[in-house]
N, CA, C and O of each residue as an XYZ file, in Angstrom:
680
protein
N       0.483     -1.532     -0.003
C       0.190      0.341     -0.033
C       0.706      0.989      0.012
O       1.666      1.031      0.782
N       0.301      2.126     -0.998
C       1.247      3.663     -0.912
C       0.975      4.350      0.459
O      -0.109      4.844      0.768
N       2.293      4.319      1.388
C       1.636      5.163      2.391
C       1.092      6.510      2.538
O       0.273      6.912      3.366
N       1.796      7.263      1.415
C       1.601      8.651      1.428
C       0.192      8.670      0.872
O      -0.579      9.382      1.516
N      -0.331      8.031     -0.206
C      -1.774      8.320     -0.726
C      -2.716      7.899      0.655
O      -3.805      8.473      0.674
N      -2.506      7.180      1.556
C      -3.106      7.035      3.020
C      -3.255      7.986      3.628
O      -4.316      8.498      3.985
N      -1.917      8.414      3.857
C      -1.524      9.609      4.787
C      -1.988     10.859      4.227
O      -2.326     11.768      4.985
N      -2.041     11.007      2.813
C      -2.951     12.313      2.176
C      -4.200     12.090      2.400
O      -4.753     13.171      2.601
N      -5.226     10.860      2.493
C      -6.431     10.782      2.862
C      -6.797     10.935      4.225
O      -7.962     11.228      4.497
N      -5.713     10.728      5.360
C      -5.954     11.168      6.586
C      -6.165     12.640      6.290
O      -7.259     13.118      5.991
N      -4.865     13.422      6.413
C      -4.947     14.739      6.182
C      -6.146     15.282      5.534
O      -6.869     16.040      6.180
N      -6.422     14.981      4.361
C      -7.758     15.623      3.716
C      -8.843     15.132      4.996
O      -9.488     16.126      5.331
N      -9.067     14.446      5.454
C     -10.321     14.062      6.419
C      -9.941     14.740      7.610
O     -10.891     15.151      8.276
N      -8.601     15.006      8.130
C      -8.526     15.747      9.243
C      -8.166     14.626     10.231
O      -8.001     14.984     11.397
N      -8.060     13.686     10.020
C      -7.684     12.354     11.134
C      -6.597     12.153     11.194
O      -5.942     12.231     10.155
N      -5.890     11.777     12.562
C      -4.723     11.143     12.640
C      -4.700      9.846     12.343
O      -3.704      9.398     11.775
N      -5.580      9.161     12.607
C      -5.528      7.393     12.181
C      -7.060      7.044     12.043
O      -7.938      7.824     12.411
N      -7.312      5.801     11.478
C      -8.375      5.308     11.173
C      -9.381      5.206     12.556
O     -10.519      5.004     12.132
N      -9.384      5.238     13.285
C      -9.911      5.123     14.450
C     -10.617      6.611     14.825
O     -11.536      6.650     15.643
N     -10.209      7.606     14.285
C     -10.886      8.683     14.516
C     -11.712      9.117     13.441
O     -12.025     10.302     13.336
N     -12.158      8.088     12.487
C     -13.044      8.282     11.549
C     -14.458      8.613     12.047
O     -15.268      7.690     11.964
N     -14.825      9.613     12.478
C     -16.264      9.760     12.748
C     -17.261      9.450     12.167
O     -17.013      8.913     11.087
N     -18.539      9.570     12.452
C     -19.557      9.962     11.626
C     -19.497     10.729     10.246
O     -19.533     10.477      9.041
N     -19.395     11.720     11.031
C     -19.623     12.903     10.063
C     -18.172     12.810      8.881
O     -18.155     13.472      7.843
N     -17.234     12.034      9.226
C     -16.485     12.218      8.370
C     -16.276     11.239      7.222
O     -15.452     11.299      6.310
N     -17.323     10.213      7.506
C     -17.584      8.723      6.875
C     -17.839      9.451      5.268
O     -17.049      9.158      4.370
N     -18.651     10.122      5.081
C     -19.421     11.022      3.938
C     -18.623     10.950      3.353
O     -18.413     10.113      2.474
N     -17.588     12.318      3.889
C     -16.218     12.746      3.354
C     -15.336     11.578      2.668
O     -14.951     11.487      1.503
N     -15.176     10.875      3.566
C     -14.074      9.690      3.442
C     -14.732      9.123      1.948
O     -14.039      9.061      0.933
N     -16.169      8.727      1.986
C     -16.585      7.919      0.719
C     -16.803      8.679     -0.502
O     -17.088      8.114     -1.557
N     -16.669     10.054     -0.387
C     -16.541     11.126     -1.545
C     -15.180     10.562     -1.928
O     -15.081     10.117     -3.072
N     -14.288     10.526     -1.257
C     -13.122     10.203     -1.750
C     -12.555      9.048     -2.446
O     -11.473      8.978     -3.028
N     -13.439      8.168     -2.298
C     -13.258      7.168     -2.543
C     -12.743      6.243     -4.222
O     -11.975      5.357     -4.597
N     -13.789      7.203     -4.780
C     -13.405      6.870     -6.367
C     -12.132      7.764     -6.812
O     -11.775      7.791     -7.990
N     -11.592      8.361     -5.982
C     -10.319      8.946     -6.426
C      -8.812      8.107     -5.864
O      -7.620      8.245     -6.138
N      -9.534      7.265     -5.016
C      -8.255      6.387     -4.363
C      -7.654      5.168     -5.571
O      -8.292      4.757     -6.541
N      -6.575      4.860     -5.256
C      -5.992      3.410     -5.990
C      -6.876      2.639     -5.441
O      -7.518      3.061     -4.479
N      -7.097      1.269     -5.978
C      -7.870      0.275     -5.506
C      -6.796     -0.672     -4.309
O      -7.261     -1.356     -3.397
N      -5.609     -0.533     -4.538
C      -4.908     -1.249     -3.299
C      -5.383     -0.457     -1.908
O      -6.101     -0.951     -1.038
N      -4.846      0.810     -1.901
C      -5.619      1.753     -1.252
C      -6.696      1.963     -0.192
O      -6.642      2.340      0.978
N      -7.817      1.547     -1.098
C      -8.796      1.579     -0.518
C      -8.929      0.255     -0.179
O      -9.114      0.284      1.038
N      -8.942     -0.805     -0.517
C      -9.031     -2.512      0.078
C      -8.324     -2.097      1.489
O      -9.033     -2.145      2.494
N      -6.719     -1.621      1.639
C      -6.036     -1.339      2.886
C      -6.735     -0.577      3.777
O      -6.937     -0.843      4.962
N      -7.159      0.544      3.059
C      -8.301      1.069      4.586
C      -9.191      0.368      5.050
O      -9.011      0.035      6.222
N     -10.346     -0.085      4.436
C     -11.538     -0.910      4.445
C     -11.012     -1.726      5.347
O     -11.597     -1.855      6.422
N      -9.636     -2.536      5.051
C      -9.258     -3.791      6.211
C      -9.174     -3.018      7.681
O      -9.802     -3.491      8.629
N      -8.240     -1.605      7.866
C      -8.296     -1.166      8.729
C      -9.733     -0.766      9.356
O      -9.879     -0.783     10.579
N     -10.375     -0.547      8.830
C     -11.882      0.060      9.228
C     -13.082     -1.115      9.061
O     -14.028     -1.097      8.273
N     -12.763     -2.047      9.968
C     -13.837     -2.960      9.542
C     -15.073     -3.190     10.365
O     -15.616     -4.291     10.274
N     -15.650     -2.137     11.275
C     -16.236     -1.643     12.148
C     -17.530     -0.333     11.442
O     -18.392      0.347     12.000
N     -17.048     -0.478      9.865
C     -18.184      0.626      9.028
C     -19.536      0.517      9.309
O     -20.310      1.377      9.727
N     -19.815     -1.193      8.897
C     -21.141     -1.336      9.205
C     -21.828     -0.754     10.157
O     -22.917     -0.195     10.019
N     -20.969     -0.918     11.517
C     -21.978     -0.507     12.758
C     -21.580      1.140     12.707
O     -22.192      1.906     13.452
N     -20.924      1.461     12.138
C     -20.877      2.866     12.429
C     -22.290      3.709     11.624
O     -22.879      4.747     11.927
N     -22.477      2.769     10.539
C     -23.178      3.234      9.664
C     -24.495      3.171     10.108
O     -25.292      4.109     10.091
N     -24.759      1.739     10.614
C     -25.996      1.707     11.772
C     -26.061      2.153     12.703
O     -27.212      2.127     13.137
N     -25.098      2.785     13.572
C     -25.194      3.676     14.744
C     -25.014      4.685     14.269
O     -24.906      5.427     15.245
N     -24.835      5.600     12.915
C     -25.109      6.674     12.553
C     -26.835      7.187     12.304
O     -27.510      8.175     12.594
N     -27.059      5.807     11.561
C     -28.742      5.824     11.274
C     -29.357      5.888     12.612
O     -30.153      6.814     12.768
N     -29.184      5.213     13.466
C     -30.275      4.844     14.630
C     -29.834      6.124     15.616
O     -30.681      6.401     16.465
N     -28.557      6.984     15.616
C     -28.462      7.699     16.112
C     -29.782      9.197     15.578
O     -30.674      9.731     16.238
N     -29.471      9.349     14.621
C     -30.481     10.166     13.657
C     -32.208     10.172     13.880
O     -33.054     11.043     14.080
N     -32.204      8.681     13.724
C     -33.974      8.055     14.135
C     -34.107      8.331     15.338
O     -35.236      8.771     15.558
N     -33.225      8.254     16.568
C     -33.442      8.501     17.721
C     -33.438      9.964     17.988
O     -33.643     10.284     19.159
N     -33.316     10.556     17.447
C     -32.819     12.079     17.828
C     -34.394     12.514     16.741
O     -35.029     13.534     17.006
N     -34.731     11.778     15.818
C     -35.662     12.540     14.862
C     -37.205     11.879     15.904
O     -38.283     12.463     16.012
N     -36.886     10.769     16.427
C     -38.106     10.507     17.373
C     -38.312     11.173     18.811
O     -39.309     11.148     19.533
N     -37.397     11.617     18.956
C     -37.248     12.828     20.266
C     -37.850     13.933     19.812
O     -38.664     14.488     20.550
N     -37.625     14.359     18.773
C     -37.928     15.480     18.197
C     -39.476     15.471     18.025
O     -40.247     16.397     18.277
N     -39.757     14.282     17.563
C     -40.929     14.264     16.944
C     -41.865     14.189     17.989
O     -42.991     14.653     17.812
N     -41.536     13.645     19.101
C     -42.353     13.534     20.331
C     -42.641     14.653     21.320
O     -43.641     14.755     22.030
N     -41.548     15.514     21.247
C     -41.561     16.738     21.499
C     -42.666     17.790     20.563
O     -43.489     18.612     20.966
N     -42.382     17.476     19.513
C     -43.258     18.191     18.801
C     -44.662     18.302     19.093
O     -45.458     19.237     19.181
N     -44.726     16.705     19.251
C     -46.230     16.392     19.636
C     -46.720     17.144     21.052
O     -47.813     17.700     21.154
N     -46.069     17.094     21.756
C     -46.657     17.409     23.483
C     -46.829     18.672     22.890
O     -47.946     19.142     23.109
N     -45.890     19.556     22.032
C     -46.364     20.859     21.642
C     -47.277     21.103     21.279
O     -47.988     21.834     21.969
N     -47.845     20.531     19.752
C     -49.002     20.523     19.038
C     -50.130     20.319     20.519
O     -51.085     21.038     20.813
N     -49.761     19.445     21.045
C     -51.350     19.237     22.205
C     -51.599     20.226     22.657
O     -52.790     20.531     22.591
N     -50.716     21.154     23.288
C     -50.552     22.305     24.153
C     -50.988     23.488     23.306
O     -51.654     24.429     23.737
N     -50.624     23.375     22.269
C     -51.383     24.902     21.446
C     -52.546     24.502     21.162
O     -53.317     25.462     21.178
N     -53.106     23.443     20.880
C     -54.651     23.180     20.095
C     -55.460     23.479     21.569
O     -56.329     24.321     21.796
N     -54.777     22.359     22.589
C     -55.723     22.679     23.781
C     -56.096     23.999     23.944
O     -57.224     24.456     23.755
N     -54.852     24.747     24.394
C     -54.682     26.214     24.471
C     -56.175     27.143     23.546
O     -57.070     27.890     23.944
N     -55.758     26.543     22.090
C     -56.716     27.615     21.247
C     -58.549     26.790     20.997
O     -59.523     27.271     20.417
N     -58.408     25.518     21.664
C     -59.432     25.334     22.234
C     -60.265     26.242     22.798
O     -61.198     26.904     22.342
N     -59.521     26.116     24.391
C     -59.917     26.753     25.305
C     -60.286     28.603     24.815
O     -61.191     29.408     25.032
N     -59.499     28.593     24.364
C     -59.839     30.186     24.005
C     -60.921     29.947     23.056
O     -61.995     30.309     23.537
N     -61.033     29.409     21.742
C     -62.525     29.431     21.259
C     -63.762     29.238     22.333
O     -64.749     29.973     22.373
N     -63.573     28.359     23.005
C     -64.540     28.059     24.142
C     -65.149     28.991     24.900
O     -66.255     28.979     25.440
N     -64.100     29.983     24.869
C     -64.397     31.091     25.877
C     -64.756     32.085     24.986
O     -65.775     32.733     25.220
N     -64.048     32.330     23.942
C     -65.209     33.421     23.103
C     -66.553     32.845     22.594
O     -67.434     33.630     22.242
N     -66.768     31.362     22.534
C     -68.130     30.842     22.151
C     -69.051     31.219     23.446
O     -70.279     31.204     23.360
N     -68.405     31.539     24.585
C     -69.559     31.782     25.888
C     -69.830     32.966     25.646
O     -71.027     33.254     25.637
N     -68.829     34.040     25.371
C     -69.065     35.578     25.662
C     -69.931     35.536     24.189
O     -71.022     36.099     24.276
N     -69.689     35.091     23.162
C     -70.682     35.650     22.189
C     -72.159     35.098     22.425
O     -73.057     35.795     21.952
N     -72.576     33.758     23.200
C     -73.993     33.967     23.621
C     -74.390     34.934     24.862
O     -75.540     34.664     25.211
N     -73.974     35.693     25.434
C     -74.310     37.037     26.134
C     -75.279     37.684     25.295
O     -75.140     37.951     24.101
N     -76.339     37.927     26.072
C     -77.526     38.796     25.570
C     -76.923     40.397     25.508
O     -77.150     41.231     24.631
N     -76.334     40.499     26.361
C     -76.006     42.167     26.482
C     -74.808     42.546     25.878
O     -73.931     43.073     26.563
N     -74.622     42.303     24.429
C     -73.602     42.384     23.762
C     -73.946     43.225     22.289
O     -74.702     42.768     21.432
N     -73.274     44.470     22.186
C     -73.705     45.331     21.075
C     -72.878     44.580     20.187
O     -71.921     43.832     20.386
N     -73.703     45.100     18.771
C     -73.144     44.750     17.441
C     -71.443     44.539     17.266
O     -70.927     43.586     16.681
N     -70.758     45.596     17.880
C     -69.578     45.910     17.763
C     -68.706     44.535     18.676
O     -67.680     43.883     18.484
N     -69.694     44.572     19.636
C     -68.638     43.469     20.286
C     -68.977     41.995     19.895
O     -68.309     40.984     20.109
N     -69.863     42.090     19.435
C     -70.504     40.715     19.000
C     -69.100     40.613     17.685
O     -68.364     39.633     17.563
N     -69.034     41.752     16.922
C     -68.091     41.543     15.693
C     -66.741     41.201     16.379
O     -66.155     40.158     16.088
N     -66.229     42.110     17.324
C     -65.161     41.757     17.488
C     -64.584     40.451     18.312
O     -63.378     40.291     18.504
N     -65.368     39.745     18.669
C     -65.314     38.540     19.329
C     -65.365     37.193     18.267
O     -64.880     36.071     18.414
N     -66.188     37.801     17.091
C     -66.082     37.113     15.747
C     -64.964     37.016     15.167
O     -64.555     36.008     14.590
N     -64.227     38.361     15.313
C     -62.608     38.479     14.555
C     -61.848     37.601     15.516
O     -61.049     36.795     15.040
N     -62.017     37.675     16.837
C     -60.832     37.287     17.380
C     -61.165     35.777     17.413
O     -60.174     35.142     17.772
N     -62.493     34.809     17.093
C     -62.696     34.024     16.857
C     -61.912     33.222     15.904
O     -61.231     32.229     16.157
N     -62.185     34.035     14.305
C     -61.265     34.043     13.537
C     -60.056     34.029     13.419
O     -59.501     33.121     12.800
N     -59.486     34.877     13.898
C     -58.019     34.913     14.479
C     -57.587     33.499     14.913
O     -57.011     32.630     14.258
N     -57.969     33.498     16.050
C     -57.596     32.013     16.836
C     -58.009     30.654     15.761
O     -57.442     29.586     15.993
N     -58.760     30.713     14.879
C     -58.837     29.687     13.946
C     -57.082     29.428     12.708
O     -56.245     28.561     12.460
N     -57.481     31.063     12.262
C     -56.167     31.100     11.550
C     -55.036     30.814     12.223
O     -54.299     30.016     11.644
N     -54.609     31.284     13.442
C     -53.333     30.833     14.175
C     -53.061     29.183     14.446
O     -52.003     28.562     14.549
N     -54.317     28.791     14.509
C     -54.080     27.142     14.519
C     -53.939     26.298     13.093
O     -53.453     25.198     12.832
N     -54.536     27.239     12.354
C     -54.255     26.546     10.791
C     -52.941     26.561     10.496
O     -52.384     25.504     10.198
N     -52.145     27.937     10.540
C     -50.523     28.334     10.416
C     -50.056     27.251     11.569
O     -49.215     26.580     10.971
N     -50.115     26.958     12.319
C     -49.422     26.052     13.000
C     -49.132     24.663     12.713
O     -48.080     24.025     12.732
N     -50.729     24.254     12.354
C     -50.607     23.271     11.481
C     -50.004     22.713     10.336
O     -49.833     21.565      9.926
N     -49.715     23.909      9.912
C     -48.799     24.197      8.439
C     -47.846     24.201      8.982
O     -47.426     23.044      8.952
N     -47.185     24.818      9.501
C     -45.832     24.564     10.295
C     -45.224     23.571     10.431
O     -44.116     23.243     10.007
N     -46.342     22.782     11.364
C     -45.728     21.332     11.592
C     -45.686     20.148     10.492
O     -44.956     19.182     10.266
N     -46.692     20.646      9.999
C     -46.063     19.659      8.367
C     -45.150     19.752      8.102
O     -44.404     18.791      8.290
N     -44.533     21.203      7.380
C     -43.379     21.634      7.198
C     -42.181     20.559      7.868
O     -41.388     19.765      7.362
N     -42.449     20.913      9.053
C     -41.119     20.640     10.001
C     -41.306     18.785      9.907
O     -40.265     18.198      9.610
N     -42.296     18.088     10.095
C     -42.366     16.923      9.990
C     -41.724     16.481      8.738
O     -41.089     15.428      8.691
N     -41.898     17.393      7.552
C     -41.428     17.112      6.157
C     -39.776     17.121      6.002
O     -38.974     16.425      5.378
N     -39.689     18.121      6.778
C     -38.213     18.216      6.562
C     -37.304     17.358      7.492
O     -36.144     17.116      7.159
N     -37.874     16.866      8.746
C     -37.296     15.688      9.543
C     -36.904     14.378      8.906
O     -35.830     13.787      8.798
N     -38.602     14.030      8.374
C     -38.240     12.764      7.308
C     -37.214     12.925      6.281
O     -36.525     12.014      5.822
N     -37.170     14.185      5.952
C     -36.107     14.224      4.686
C     -34.774     14.006      5.214
O     -34.051     13.249      4.567
N     -34.342     14.510      6.223
C     -33.071     14.581      7.214
C     -32.947     12.938      7.085
O     -32.076     12.497      6.336
N     -33.695     12.143      7.714
C     -33.858     10.540      8.270
C     -33.749     10.321      6.976
O     -32.563     10.028      6.825
N     -34.274     10.285      5.952
C     -34.458      9.468      4.623
C     -32.652      9.897      4.031
O     -31.832      8.994      3.868
N     -32.304     11.375      3.784
C     -30.814     11.481      3.450
C     -29.782     10.825      4.384
O     -28.599     10.792      4.045
N     -30.365     10.094      6.014
C     -29.339     10.065      6.456
C     -29.177      8.371      6.115
O     -28.030      7.927      6.048
N     -30.144      7.601      5.940
C     -30.427      6.381      6.277
C     -29.621      5.833      4.195
O     -28.955      4.833      3.930
N     -30.057      6.907      3.253
C     -29.674      6.754      2.040
C     -27.945      6.582      2.221
O     -27.250      5.720      1.684
N     -27.572      7.484      2.982
C     -26.072      8.365      2.815
C     -24.976      6.725      3.258
O     -23.934      6.323      2.740
N     -25.970      6.044      4.615
C     -25.494      5.152      5.079
C     -25.573      3.574      3.924
O     -24.743      2.669      4.009
N     -26.501      3.574      3.132
C     -26.880      2.559      2.159
C     -25.548      2.761      1.309
O     -24.579      2.017      1.463
N     -25.566      3.914      0.318
C     -24.645      4.112     -0.181
C     -23.166      4.019     -0.006
O     -22.447      3.782     -0.977
N     -22.534      4.251      1.558
C     -21.898      4.012      1.871
C     -21.007      2.740      2.050
O     -19.802      2.490      2.017
N     -22.267      2.000      2.272
C     -22.105      0.402      2.506
C     -21.618     -0.239      1.401
O     -20.776     -1.130      1.288
N     -22.359      0.424      0.510
C     -22.209     -0.019     -1.033
C     -20.849      0.513     -1.815
O     -20.312     -0.064     -2.761
N     -20.454      1.654     -1.245
C     -18.846      1.602     -1.384
C     -18.050      1.089     -1.270
O     -17.077      0.915     -2.003
N     -18.439      0.546      0.199
C     -17.191     -0.358      0.682
C     -17.052     -1.493      0.181
O     -15.967     -1.956     -0.174
N     -18.898     -2.461      0.043
C     -18.818     -3.298     -0.361
C     -18.395     -3.877     -1.761
O     -17.883     -4.963     -2.037
N     -18.850     -2.577     -2.743
C     -18.123     -2.642     -4.046
C     -16.576     -2.629     -4.054
O     -15.892     -3.477     -4.628
N     -16.080     -1.533     -3.325
C     -14.520     -1.761     -2.980
C     -14.008     -3.117     -2.661
O     -13.030     -3.533     -3.283
N     -14.546     -3.806     -1.798
C     -14.039     -5.386     -1.363
C     -13.961     -6.174     -2.410
O     -13.004     -6.836     -2.813
N     -15.389     -6.025     -2.969
C     -15.708     -7.000     -4.001
C     -14.823     -6.965     -5.246
O     -14.633     -7.987     -5.906
N     -14.145     -5.488     -5.645
C     -13.523     -5.337     -6.672
C     -12.211     -5.747     -6.360
O     -11.770     -6.553     -7.179
N     -11.454     -5.457     -5.451
C     -10.165     -5.884     -4.652
C     -10.255     -7.474     -4.624
O      -9.238     -8.063     -4.989
N     -11.133     -8.089     -4.312
C     -11.049     -9.699     -4.342
C     -11.336    -10.431     -5.501
O     -11.137    -11.635     -5.662
N     -12.052     -9.244     -6.694
C     -11.722    -10.210     -7.852
C     -10.924     -9.502     -8.557
O     -11.346     -9.437     -9.712
N     -10.022     -8.973     -8.414
C      -8.580     -8.380     -8.597
C      -7.859     -9.567     -8.678
O      -7.546    -10.030     -9.775
N      -7.483    -10.251     -7.351
C      -6.775    -10.836     -6.513
C      -7.203    -12.432     -7.175
O      -6.429    -13.358     -7.421
N      -8.254    -12.397     -7.304
C      -8.577    -13.920     -7.657
C      -8.495    -14.310     -8.992
O      -9.014    -13.542     -9.802
N      -7.960    -15.336     -9.416
C      -7.831    -15.504    -10.684
C      -9.297    -16.163    -11.592
O      -9.348    -16.601    -12.742
N     -10.153    -16.050    -10.781
C     -11.970    -16.231    -11.524
C     -12.228    -15.024    -11.285
O     -13.357    -14.888    -11.758
N     -11.802    -13.703    -10.702
C     -12.503    -12.485    -10.787
C     -12.890    -12.194    -11.909
O     -13.954    -11.585    -12.020
N     -12.249    -12.495    -12.874
C     -12.515    -11.937    -14.422
C     -13.554    -12.415    -14.734
O     -13.795    -13.386    -14.017
N     -14.862    -12.090    -15.980
C     -15.770    -12.361    -16.188
C     -16.107    -12.741    -17.595
O     -16.552    -11.988    -18.461
N     -15.832    -14.027    -17.702
C     -15.363    -14.647    -18.582
C     -16.595    -15.387    -19.614
O     -17.360    -16.053    -18.917
N     -16.861    -15.412    -20.710
C     -18.304    -15.761    -21.213
C     -18.234    -17.535    -21.447
O     -19.226    -18.145    -21.846
């Protein structure tokens, strides 16, 4: 293996050894793999047998964070909707009073409508938030799968090169 190539790759990644290859550096590492010589790639992969575990742990971490965020968001949503409903209940009770002027009724109707509009906006914000979160999880999982394919592909290419049966013959 060309130690200069390996040292250059570690320098680009900003790591002193392959043990320091963190979750965030794996993506950068995978991006450099196509530019590496096959021998260098395979030697690095041999030094990093826990890739599958790192990729799985990365996806699991993102998933746990996403689930925690969803749970907190759900609780926040419940509180907001409950408070909005209580506000509408108070406004509805006020509207049932017989001693209100037309202007007072109009003001209560406007406040009621503002409440409904705010709740609708909050619902739309939540849907956008959930969409962004789902995309983040999907991208993370996709990156882990892609990196796994890169590692497996590099290993298969290397094994095919070393094996006399590695070439395809018709």
